[in-house]
C-alpha positions as CSV (number, residue, x, y, z in Angstrom):
1,M,41.0,120.9,62.4
2,Q,39.7,117.4,63.3
3,R,42.2,114.9,64.7
4,Q,42.0,112.6,61.7
5,E,42.6,115.5,59.3
6,A,45.5,116.8,61.4
7,Q,47.1,113.3,61.5
8,K,47.1,113.2,57.7
9,R,48.4,116.7,57.3
10,I,51.2,116.1,59.9
11,A,52.3,113.0,58.1
12,Q,52.4,114.9,54.8
13,L,54.3,117.8,56.3
14,N,56.8,115.4,57.9
15,S,57.4,113.7,54.5
16,D,57.7,117.0,52.5
17,L,60.0,118.7,55.0
18,R,62.3,115.7,55.3
19,R,62.5,115.6,51.5
20,H,63.3,119.4,51.3
21,N,66.0,119.0,54.0
22,Y,67.6,116.2,52.0
23,L,67.5,118.2,48.8
24,Y,69.0,121.3,50.5
25,Y,71.7,119.8,52.6
26,V,72.8,116.6,50.8
27,K,71.9,117.2,47.1
28,A,72.5,121.0,47.2
29,E,69.4,121.2,44.9
30,P,66.7,122.8,46.9
31,E,63.3,123.2,45.3
32,I,61.7,125.8,47.6
33,S,62.8,129.0,49.3
34,D,63.8,129.4,52.9
35,L,60.6,131.3,53.5
36,E,58.4,128.6,52.0
37,F,60.2,126.0,54.1
38,D,59.7,128.1,57.2
39,I,56.0,128.4,56.5
40,L,55.6,124.6,56.2
41,L,57.7,124.1,59.4
42,K,55.6,126.7,61.3
43,E,52.4,124.9,60.2
44,L,53.8,121.6,61.4
45,E,54.8,123.2,64.8
46,Q,51.3,124.6,65.3
47,L,49.7,121.2,64.5
48,E,52.0,119.4,66.8
49,S,51.3,121.9,69.5
50,S,47.5,121.3,69.1
51,F,48.0,117.5,68.9
52,P,51.1,116.7,70.9
53,D,50.4,112.9,70.9
54,L,50.9,113.0,67.1
55,I,54.4,114.3,67.2
56,D,56.9,112.0,65.4
57,P,60.1,111.8,67.4
58,D,61.9,112.1,64.0
59,S,59.9,115.2,63.0
60,P,61.8,118.0,61.3
61,T,60.7,120.2,64.3
62,Q,62.8,118.0,66.6
63,H,65.9,117.8,64.5
64,V,68.0,119.9,62.0
65,G,68.7,118.8,58.5
66,S,72.0,117.0,57.6
67,D,74.5,117.6,54.8
68,T,76.4,114.3,55.4
69,T,76.7,112.1,52.2
70,G,78.2,108.9,53.4
71,D,81.2,109.5,51.2
72,F,83.4,110.9,54.0
73,I,84.4,109.9,57.5
74,T,82.0,111.5,60.0
75,E,83.0,113.0,63.3
76,K,81.1,114.4,66.3
77,H,81.4,118.2,66.8
78,Q,82.9,119.5,70.0
79,R,79.8,121.6,70.3
80,P,76.6,121.1,68.3
81,M,76.3,123.2,65.1
82,L,72.6,124.1,65.3
83,S,70.4,126.0,62.9
84,L,68.9,129.5,63.4
85,G,65.4,130.6,63.7
86,N,64.4,132.9,60.7
87,T,62.4,136.1,60.7
88,Y,61.4,138.3,57.8
89,N,60.2,141.5,59.4
90,A,61.2,144.1,62.1
91,D,58.3,143.2,64.4
92,D,59.5,139.6,64.8
93,L,63.0,141.0,65.6
94,K,61.4,143.2,68.3
95,E,59.6,140.2,69.8
96,F,63.0,138.4,69.8
97,D,64.5,141.3,71.6
98,A,61.7,141.4,74.2
99,R,62.2,137.7,75.0
100,I,65.9,138.2,75.4
101,K,65.4,141.2,77.8
102,K,62.8,139.3,79.8
103,A,65.0,136.2,80.2
104,L,68.1,138.2,81.2
105,E,66.1,140.7,83.2
106,I,67.9,143.8,81.6
107,E,66.7,146.9,79.8
108,T,69.0,146.9,76.8
109,V,70.8,144.1,75.0
110,T,74.0,144.6,73.0
111,Y,74.0,142.6,69.8
112,S,76.5,141.6,67.2
113,C,75.2,141.8,63.6
114,E,76.9,140.1,60.7
115,L,75.9,139.4,57.1
116,K,74.5,135.9,56.5
117,I,76.6,134.4,53.7
118,D,74.9,132.0,51.3
119,G,77.3,129.1,51.4
120,L,78.2,125.9,53.3
121,A,78.7,126.0,57.1
122,I,82.1,124.6,58.3
123,S,83.8,124.1,61.6
124,L,87.6,124.5,61.8
125,Q,90.0,123.3,64.5
126,Y,93.4,124.8,65.1
127,E,96.1,123.3,67.4
128,N,99.4,125.0,68.2
129,G,98.8,127.4,65.4
130,Y,98.0,124.9,62.7
131,L,94.7,123.9,61.0
132,T,94.1,120.3,62.0
133,K,90.5,119.5,61.1
134,A,87.6,120.8,59.1
135,I,84.1,119.3,59.6
136,T,80.9,120.2,57.8
137,R,77.7,121.1,59.7
138,G,76.2,117.6,59.0
139,D,73.1,117.1,61.2
140,G,74.4,119.5,63.8
141,I,75.8,116.8,66.0
142,Q,78.4,115.3,63.6
143,G,79.5,116.1,60.1
144,D,81.8,115.0,57.3
145,V,85.5,115.5,57.8
146,V,86.7,117.4,54.7
147,T,90.0,118.8,56.0
148,E,92.1,118.2,52.9
149,N,89.5,119.9,50.7
150,V,89.3,122.9,53.0
151,K,93.1,123.2,53.0
152,T,92.8,124.1,49.2
153,L,91.1,127.4,50.1
154,R,93.6,130.1,49.2
155,N,92.5,132.7,51.7
156,L,92.5,130.4,54.7
157,P,95.8,130.2,56.6
158,K,96.9,126.7,57.4
159,K,99.3,128.3,59.9
160,L,98.3,131.3,62.1
161,S,100.4,134.5,61.8
162,G,99.6,135.7,65.3
163,N,99.9,134.3,68.8
164,G,96.5,132.5,69.0
165,P,95.4,130.0,71.7
166,N,97.0,126.5,71.7
167,Q,93.6,125.0,70.8
168,F,90.4,126.5,69.5
169,E,87.5,126.1,67.1
170,I,86.2,128.7,64.7
171,R,83.2,128.4,62.4
172,G,82.4,130.0,59.1
173,E,80.9,129.8,55.7
174,I,82.5,128.5,52.5
175,F,81.1,130.2,49.4
176,M,81.8,131.4,45.9
177,H,82.0,134.9,44.6
178,R,79.7,135.7,41.6
179,K,82.6,136.3,39.2
180,G,84.1,133.0,40.0
181,F,80.8,131.3,39.6
182,E,80.2,133.0,36.2
183,K,83.7,132.0,35.0
184,L,83.1,128.4,36.0
185,N,79.8,128.4,34.1
186,S,81.5,129.9,31.1
187,E,84.0,127.1,31.1
188,R,81.3,124.5,31.4
189,A,79.3,126.1,28.5
190,A,82.4,126.0,26.3
191,A,82.8,122.3,27.2
192,G,79.2,121.6,26.4
193,L,78.4,120.7,30.0
194,P,75.2,121.7,31.8
195,L,75.4,125.0,33.8
196,Y,75.3,125.2,37.6
197,A,72.2,126.8,39.1
198,N,73.8,129.2,41.7
199,P,77.0,129.8,43.7
200,R,75.7,128.2,46.9
201,N,75.0,124.8,45.2
202,V,78.5,124.8,43.6
203,A,80.2,125.7,46.9
204,S,78.4,122.9,48.7
205,G,78.9,120.3,45.9
206,S,82.6,121.3,45.5
207,L,83.4,120.6,49.1
208,K,82.0,117.0,48.8
209,I,84.3,116.1,45.9
210,K,86.6,113.3,47.1
211,D,89.6,114.4,45.1
212,S,91.1,117.6,46.8
213,K,93.0,118.4,43.5
214,E,89.7,118.9,41.8
215,V,88.4,121.0,44.7
216,A,91.5,123.2,44.4
217,K,90.3,124.1,40.8
218,R,87.1,125.6,42.2
219,P,87.2,129.4,43.1
220,L,86.0,128.9,46.7
221,D,86.4,131.4,49.5
222,I,85.7,131.4,53.3
223,L,84.7,133.9,55.9
224,L,84.6,133.1,59.6
225,Y,81.9,134.2,62.1
226,H,82.1,132.4,65.5
227,Y,85.1,131.6,67.8
228,Y,85.1,129.0,70.5
229,G,88.1,128.7,72.8
230,A,89.1,126.3,75.5
231,D,92.3,128.1,76.6
232,I,91.1,131.7,76.1
233,I,87.4,132.7,76.5
234,F,86.7,136.2,75.5
235,P,83.9,138.2,77.3
236,S,82.1,138.9,74.0
237,H,81.5,137.3,70.7
238,S,82.8,140.4,68.8
239,Q,86.0,140.5,70.7
240,G,86.7,136.9,69.9
241,L,86.4,137.6,66.2
242,N,88.5,140.7,66.4
243,E,91.3,138.7,68.0
244,A,90.9,136.0,65.4
245,R,91.5,138.6,62.7
246,Q,94.8,139.5,64.3
247,W,95.9,135.8,63.9
248,G,95.4,136.2,60.1
249,L,92.0,134.5,59.9
250,P,89.5,135.8,57.3
251,V,86.9,137.5,59.5
252,P,84.5,139.8,57.6
253,D,84.8,143.6,58.2
254,T,81.1,144.1,57.6
255,S,80.0,143.1,61.1
256,Q,78.8,145.7,63.7
257,V,78.1,145.8,67.4
258,C,74.7,147.4,68.0
259,K,73.4,148.5,71.4
260,G,69.6,147.9,71.4
261,I,67.3,146.5,68.8
262,D,66.7,149.9,67.1
263,A,70.4,150.0,66.2
264,V,70.1,146.5,64.8
265,I,67.2,147.6,62.5
266,D,69.2,150.6,61.3
267,F,72.0,148.1,60.4
268,L,69.5,146.0,58.4
269,K,68.2,149.0,56.4
270,I,71.7,149.9,55.4
271,W,72.7,146.5,54.2
272,E,69.4,145.8,52.4
273,L,70.7,148.3,49.9
274,K,74.4,147.9,50.1
275,R,74.3,144.0,49.7
276,H,74.0,144.4,46.0
277,D,77.4,146.0,45.9
278,L,79.0,142.9,47.4
279,S,80.9,140.4,45.3
280,F,79.0,137.4,46.9
281,D,75.5,136.5,47.7
282,T,74.0,137.3,51.1
283,D,70.4,136.6,52.0
284,G,70.2,138.3,55.4
285,V,71.8,139.3,58.7
286,V,72.5,137.1,61.7
287,V,71.8,138.9,65.0
288,K,73.6,137.5,68.1
289,V,73.7,138.5,71.7
290,D,77.2,139.8,72.0
291,S,78.0,138.8,75.7
292,I,79.2,135.2,76.0
293,T,78.0,135.0,79.6
294,Q,74.5,136.1,78.4
295,Q,74.7,133.5,75.6
296,E,75.4,130.8,78.2
297,E,72.5,131.9,80.4
298,L,70.1,131.9,77.5
299,G,71.2,128.5,76.3
300,F,69.6,126.4,73.4
301,T,66.5,124.7,72.3
302,A,66.9,121.2,70.8
303,K,67.5,122.8,67.4
304,M,68.8,126.3,67.8
305,P,70.4,128.9,70.1
306,R,68.0,131.1,72.0
307,W,70.5,134.0,71.7
308,A,70.6,134.3,67.9
309,I,68.2,134.8,65.0
310,A,68.5,135.2,61.2
311,Y,66.8,138.1,59.5
312,K,66.1,137.4,55.8
313,F,66.0,140.3,53.3
314,P,62.9,140.8,51.1
315,T,62.6,139.0,47.8
316,E,63.3,140.1,44.2
317,T,61.1,139.6,41.1
318,A,61.9,139.3,37.4
319,K,59.8,138.5,34.3
320,T,60.5,135.7,31.8
321,Q,58.9,133.1,29.6
322,L,57.7,129.6,30.6
323,L,59.2,127.2,28.1
324,G,57.9,124.0,29.5
325,I,57.0,121.9,32.6
326,T,58.9,118.8,33.7
327,Y,58.2,116.5,36.6
328,Q,60.5,115.2,39.3
329,V,59.9,112.1,41.5
330,G,61.1,112.3,45.1
331,R,62.3,109.3,47.2
332,T,58.9,109.1,48.9
333,G,57.2,109.0,45.5
334,A,55.9,112.6,45.6
335,I,55.7,114.2,42.2
336,T,56.9,117.9,41.9
337,P,56.2,119.9,38.7
338,V,59.1,122.1,37.7
339,A,58.9,125.2,35.4
340,E,61.6,125.3,32.7
341,L,62.2,129.0,32.0
342,E,63.9,131.3,29.5
343,P,67.1,132.2,31.5
344,V,66.7,135.4,33.5
345,L,69.1,137.2,35.8
346,L,67.8,137.4,39.4
347,L,69.8,138.5,42.4
348,G,73.1,138.1,40.5
349,T,72.4,134.5,39.3
350,T,70.9,133.1,36.1
351,V,67.5,131.4,36.8
352,K,66.4,128.7,34.4
353,R,64.0,126.6,36.6
354,A,61.4,127.2,39.3
355,S,59.3,124.9,41.4
356,L,55.5,124.7,40.9
357,H,55.1,122.5,44.0
358,N,51.9,120.6,43.1
359,S,48.8,120.5,40.9
360,N,46.9,122.9,43.2
361,E,49.6,125.5,42.7
362,M,49.5,125.0,39.0
363,Q,45.7,125.5,39.0
364,R,45.9,128.5,41.3
365,L,48.4,130.3,39.0
366,D,46.7,129.0,35.9
367,V,50.2,128.8,34.4
368,R,50.5,127.6,30.8
369,V,53.5,126.8,28.5
370,G,54.4,130.0,26.6
371,D,53.2,132.4,29.3
372,Q,55.1,135.4,30.4
373,V,55.5,134.8,34.2
374,Y,56.8,136.6,37.2
375,V,59.7,134.8,39.0
376,E,60.6,135.5,42.6
377,K,63.5,134.4,44.8
378,G,61.8,133.9,48.2
379,G,64.5,133.8,50.8
380,E,66.9,134.3,48.0
381,I,67.6,130.6,47.4
382,I,65.1,128.9,45.2
383,P,63.0,130.7,42.6
384,K,59.3,130.3,42.3
385,I,56.6,131.6,39.9
386,T,54.4,134.1,41.6
387,G,52.1,135.2,38.8
388,V,51.3,135.2,35.1
389,V,51.2,138.2,32.8
390,L,47.7,137.4,31.5
391,E,47.5,140.4,29.1
392,S,50.3,138.9,27.1
393,R,48.9,135.4,26.9
394,N,47.9,134.0,23.5
395,P,44.2,133.3,23.8
396,N,44.7,129.9,22.1
397,T,47.2,128.7,24.7
398,P,45.8,125.4,26.1
399,V,45.3,124.7,29.8
400,Q,48.3,122.7,31.2
401,P,47.0,119.4,32.7
402,F,48.9,117.6,35.5
403,I,50.5,114.3,34.4
404,E,48.6,111.1,35.2
405,R,51.5,108.6,35.1
406,C,54.9,108.5,36.7
407,P,57.6,110.0,34.5
408,E,60.1,107.5,35.8
409,C,58.2,104.2,35.7
410,D,54.9,105.0,33.9
411,T,52.7,103.9,36.9
412,A,49.4,105.6,37.3
413,L,49.7,108.3,39.9
414,V,47.5,108.5,43.0
415,R,46.4,111.4,45.1
416,N,45.1,110.8,48.7
417,E,42.0,112.6,49.8
418,G,42.8,116.0,51.4
419,E,46.4,116.0,50.1
420,A,47.9,118.4,47.5
421,Q,50.6,116.1,46.3
422,H,50.4,113.3,43.7
423,Y,52.3,110.1,44.4
424,C,53.7,107.2,42.4
425,P,52.6,104.1,44.4
426,N,55.2,101.9,42.7
427,T,57.5,101.9,45.8
428,R,59.2,98.6,44.9
429,L,60.3,99.4,41.3
430,C,60.2,103.1,40.7
431,P,63.9,104.1,40.4
432,P,64.0,107.3,42.5
433,Q,62.1,105.6,45.3
434,V,64.2,102.5,45.3
435,I,67.5,104.5,45.2
436,G,66.1,106.6,48.1
437,K,65.6,103.5,50.2
438,L,69.1,102.3,49.4
439,E,70.5,105.7,50.5
440,H,68.5,105.6,53.7
441,F,69.7,102.1,54.5
442,I,73.4,102.9,54.1
443,G,73.1,106.3,56.0
444,R,75.1,107.2,59.1
445,K,72.2,106.8,61.5
446,A,71.2,103.5,60.0
447,M,73.7,100.9,58.8
448,D,76.5,103.5,58.4
449,I,78.2,101.8,55.4
450,Q,80.8,104.5,55.0
451,S,82.4,102.9,51.9
452,V,79.0,103.3,50.0
453,G,77.7,106.7,49.2
454,S,74.7,108.1,47.3
455,E,76.4,108.0,43.9
456,L,77.4,104.3,44.3
457,C,73.8,103.4,45.4
458,E,72.5,104.8,42.1
459,T,75.3,103.1,40.1
460,L,74.6,99.7,41.7
461,Y,70.9,100.1,41.1
462,R,71.3,101.2,37.5
463,S,73.6,98.3,36.9
464,E,71.0,95.9,38.3
465,M,73.4,94.6,41.0
466,V,71.3,96.0,43.9
467,K,67.5,96.2,43.6
468,N,66.7,96.2,47.3
469,V,68.7,96.5,50.6
470,A,69.2,92.8,51.0
471,D,71.1,92.7,47.7
472,F,74.0,94.6,49.2
473,Y,74.9,91.5,51.2
474,D,75.0,89.3,48.0
475,L,77.7,91.5,46.4
476,Q,81.1,90.1,45.8
477,E,84.4,91.9,45.1
478,A,84.3,90.6,41.5
479,D,80.9,92.2,41.0
480,I,82.1,95.6,42.2
481,L,85.2,95.4,40.0
482,Q,82.9,95.4,36.9
483,L,81.9,99.0,37.6
484,E,83.6,101.7,35.6
485,R,86.7,103.3,37.2
486,M,86.6,100.9,40.2
487,G,90.0,99.7,41.5
488,E,90.7,96.6,43.6
489,K,91.3,98.6,46.8
490,S,88.0,100.5,46.5
491,A,86.1,97.3,45.7
492,R,87.6,95.6,48.8
493,N,86.7,98.6,51.0
494,I,83.1,98.5,49.8
495,I,82.8,94.8,50.5
496,D,84.5,95.2,53.9
497,G,82.2,98.1,54.8
498,I,79.1,96.1,53.9
499,R,80.3,93.1,55.9
500,E,81.1,95.4,59.0
501,S,77.6,96.8,58.9
502,K,76.3,93.4,60.1
503,N,77.6,94.5,63.5
504,Q,75.1,97.3,63.8
505,P,72.7,96.9,66.8
506,F,69.0,95.9,66.3
507,E,67.7,99.5,66.7
508,R,69.9,100.7,63.8
509,V,68.8,97.8,61.6
510,L,65.2,98.5,62.4
511,F,65.6,102.2,61.6
512,A,67.4,101.3,58.3
513,L,64.4,99.3,57.1
514,G,62.6,102.6,56.4
515,I,59.3,101.8,58.1
516,R,57.1,104.9,57.7
517,Y,57.1,107.1,60.8
518,V,59.7,104.9,62.5
519,G,62.6,107.4,63.0
520,E,65.8,106.9,64.9
521,T,64.2,107.5,68.3
522,V,61.1,105.3,67.7
523,A,63.3,102.5,66.4
524,K,65.2,102.5,69.7
525,K,62.0,102.4,71.8
526,L,60.6,99.5,69.7
527,A,63.8,97.6,69.9
528,S,64.0,98.1,73.6
529,A,60.3,97.1,74.2
530,F,60.2,94.0,72.0
531,Q,63.9,92.9,72.0
532,D,63.7,91.0,68.7
533,I,62.2,91.2,65.2
534,E,59.9,88.2,65.7
535,S,58.2,89.7,68.8
536,L,57.9,93.1,67.1
537,S,56.4,91.5,63.9
538,K,53.7,89.7,65.9
539,A,52.8,92.7,68.1
540,G,49.2,94.0,67.9
541,L,47.9,97.5,68.1
542,D,47.4,97.5,71.9
543,E,50.9,96.1,72.6
544,L,52.5,98.8,70.3
545,V,50.7,101.8,71.6
546,A,51.6,100.7,75.2
547,V,55.2,101.6,74.4
548,D,56.2,105.1,75.4
549,E,55.7,107.7,72.6
550,I,54.2,105.2,70.2
551,G,50.8,106.4,69.0
552,D,48.1,104.8,66.7
553,R,49.7,106.2,63.5
554,I,53.1,104.6,64.2
555,A,51.6,101.4,65.5
556,E,49.4,101.0,62.4
557,S,52.3,101.7,60.1
558,V,54.4,99.0,61.8
559,I,51.6,96.5,61.5
560,R,51.1,97.3,57.8
561,F,54.9,96.9,57.2
562,F,55.1,93.4,58.7
563,E,51.8,92.3,57.0
564,N,53.4,92.9,53.6
565,S,54.8,89.6,52.2
566,E,57.6,91.4,50.3
567,N,58.8,92.9,53.5
568,Q,58.6,89.6,55.2
569,Y,60.8,88.0,52.5
570,L,63.2,91.0,52.7
571,I,63.7,90.5,56.5
572,T,64.2,86.8,56.0
573,R,67.0,87.4,53.6
574,L,68.6,90.0,56.0
575,V,68.3,87.6,58.9
576,N,70.0,84.9,56.8
577,H,72.8,87.3,55.9
578,G,73.5,87.7,59.6
579,L,72.2,91.2,60.4
580,N,71.4,91.8,64.0
581,F,67.6,91.5,64.7
582,K,67.9,90.9,68.4
583,A,68.6,93.6,71.0
584,A,71.7,93.4,73.2
585,K,71.2,92.5,76.8
586,R,70.4,95.6,78.9
587,E,73.2,96.8,81.2
588,A,72.4,98.1,84.6
589,K,73.1,101.8,85.2
590,G,75.3,102.9,88.1
591,I,73.0,105.8,89.2
592,E,69.5,106.3,88.1
593,L,68.0,109.8,87.4
594,E,64.9,108.1,86.0
595,G,61.9,110.5,86.2
596,K,64.0,113.4,87.4
597,I,64.0,116.8,85.7
598,I,67.1,118.9,85.9
599,V,67.5,122.5,84.8
600,I,71.0,123.7,83.9
601,S,72.0,127.4,84.2
602,G,75.3,129.3,84.3
603,V,78.9,128.8,83.1
604,F,80.8,125.7,84.3
605,E,84.5,124.8,84.7
606,I,84.8,121.1,84.1
607,H,82.2,120.4,81.5
608,S,80.3,122.4,78.9
609,R,76.6,122.8,79.3
610,D,76.1,120.4,76.4
611,E,78.3,117.8,78.0
612,L,76.3,118.2,81.3
613,K,73.1,117.7,79.4
614,A,74.4,114.5,77.8
615,L,75.4,113.2,81.3
616,V,71.9,113.9,82.6
617,E,70.3,112.1,79.7
618,A,72.8,109.2,79.9
619,H,71.7,108.5,83.5
620,G,68.0,108.6,82.6
621,G,67.2,112.2,83.6
622,K,65.4,114.8,81.5
623,I,66.5,118.4,80.8
624,G,64.0,121.1,81.8
625,S,64.1,124.5,80.1
626,S,62.7,126.5,83.1
627,V,62.4,126.0,86.9
628,S,59.0,124.8,88.0
629,A,57.5,122.8,90.9
630,K,58.4,119.6,88.9
631,T,62.1,120.5,88.8
632,T,64.2,118.0,90.8
633,F,67.2,120.3,91.2
634,L,68.9,123.2,89.5
635,L,72.4,122.5,88.3
636,A,74.0,125.9,88.9
637,G,77.2,127.3,87.5
638,S,78.7,130.8,87.8
639,G,76.7,133.7,86.5
640,I,73.4,131.8,87.0
641,G,70.3,133.6,85.8
642,P,68.8,135.7,88.6
643,S,65.2,134.7,87.5
644,K,66.0,131.0,87.7
645,L,67.7,131.4,91.0
646,S,64.8,133.4,92.5
647,K,62.3,130.9,91.3
648,A,64.3,128.0,92.6
649,E,64.4,129.6,96.1
650,T,60.7,130.4,96.0
651,L,59.7,126.8,95.1
652,G,62.3,125.2,97.3
653,V,64.1,123.6,94.4
654,P,67.6,122.4,95.5
655,L,70.8,123.8,93.9
656,L,73.7,121.5,93.0
657,S,77.1,122.7,92.0
658,E,78.9,121.0,89.1
659,T,81.1,118.9,91.5
660,E,78.1,117.9,93.6
661,F,76.3,116.7,90.4
662,L,79.3,114.7,89.2
663,S,79.6,113.1,92.6
664,L,75.9,112.2,92.5
665,I,76.2,110.3,89.2
666,G,79.5,108.7,90.3
667,S,81.6,110.5,87.7
């Protein structure tokens, strides 16, 4: 692939994957399966590997998706809640096992295997025997605090029955049994309300309801799968869970410790059949290295632990009729065709809709309204049409054309050369796109207006109070009180939250503007390099690409943004409202690790590995994954990996203990 073609494809994949992350984690309305998402992500990883200078720091390959909504207080996790790598066959599992054995320099690895429940990940904190906090996965670094909602779960003890540690964290999955889901849908049908798509979506959405009394009405359940303790650290993952079960915590009894990868594969074969007998949905098995010391040695990538992987079960197919095709507009303007189906039972849930992705896919399938079609749940999450029963087609059935105008604003659609997706170019007035910009602006990593959530953004837009981000700052308490079911206290909190957002630093405001390709990291670099919005707006291509990690694509996008007269007027309004468009004065660091590469290995007493990594980066250093001639020093704890130690000795790389390192940085 030529560079220019790769640049376009990388941009398209970045946009599509961010949208799918948003739909899955925030909206709980995914449009594609896990498998399809993984295929797109793998394509992006391969392109970024071939063209590393085109990597967007905000790329989905560099970060995990987020389930935060802006409707709850967010809090940082004690340890990151990262995602897992996925595999769909035994050969990939064997490759995973080979990597683990090579890294640990052992012949056989003992694994803990547990069913992957299809729900919402949650982190629980217990202190002195009582549940004190529950935080959603969020973006892996911090999540929504939903403690009161989680306390409504009937099978979760708010007080432990055994003698557990004084303080610990345990993670699990909140989900809904199929019978509970069916009963809920029966009640909605009787009330004339639209039916829910599947148990996972309901579980995720239920936990984000603000009124815990309403959450209590939902038939939610929880199972726990990972223990982290500060007071007591067990030698193995499985032992920690066994002990947690003795304290009265709901730990599944379907897990198994397997010695060697062949035993793991046998476990998978058993549950591929037995899973249909369960009362809840499971889409695979999570395979984890059982030894905690070995987990520490293997460590993490930026997105996932190296010591765990998720195996996904094969898909299931059903046949039904295509009743019609509707079209959805994403926040980037991308148009997605959706198949409306005669309801059909698939993997325990009723399927009524399936994604058709784009016009290329519609043409490839030659799918037509009235056809009998095959529907498959790839990755067991989102259904898709995999084929048409041509022999049952009426010969007079017309070809289904792709729409030419936006279903939301009636603007003529465009399709860029070499791209599969159609787009609505009306970025300023097309409702889903404008609402998407508002949601981005108020987001946690942007202006962090916690009193304003996605639902309120849409309400304010539909009521014509807020048509662009600058309109937020024109709002008065009296305006908010006009909204339905809005009390004085809520209105005051909204206005206070908007006013407080004016204190956000320049880099956050820059990120909130939503300039294409300018993610959180790029915004920080641009704010640091140019110091104020005026200097940045006047910067030319050469000045922009001279900034670390800023390539031609990002530079051209920034220039186009500031050349647009509407954007210029928007910034003028935001400046007049008092938003921060000038960087704070730089503070000198005590100790510089600038340009130094540090590798961390082993188990530490004072700080966790993640805390040590944060300290390295806070002092300007970089984290290396393996020891090389470029490594400045090896930060060594107990149980250090023998291969890292040997290589450090061979290359003459110095070893620093935890206390020596802390002394070095003056901590």
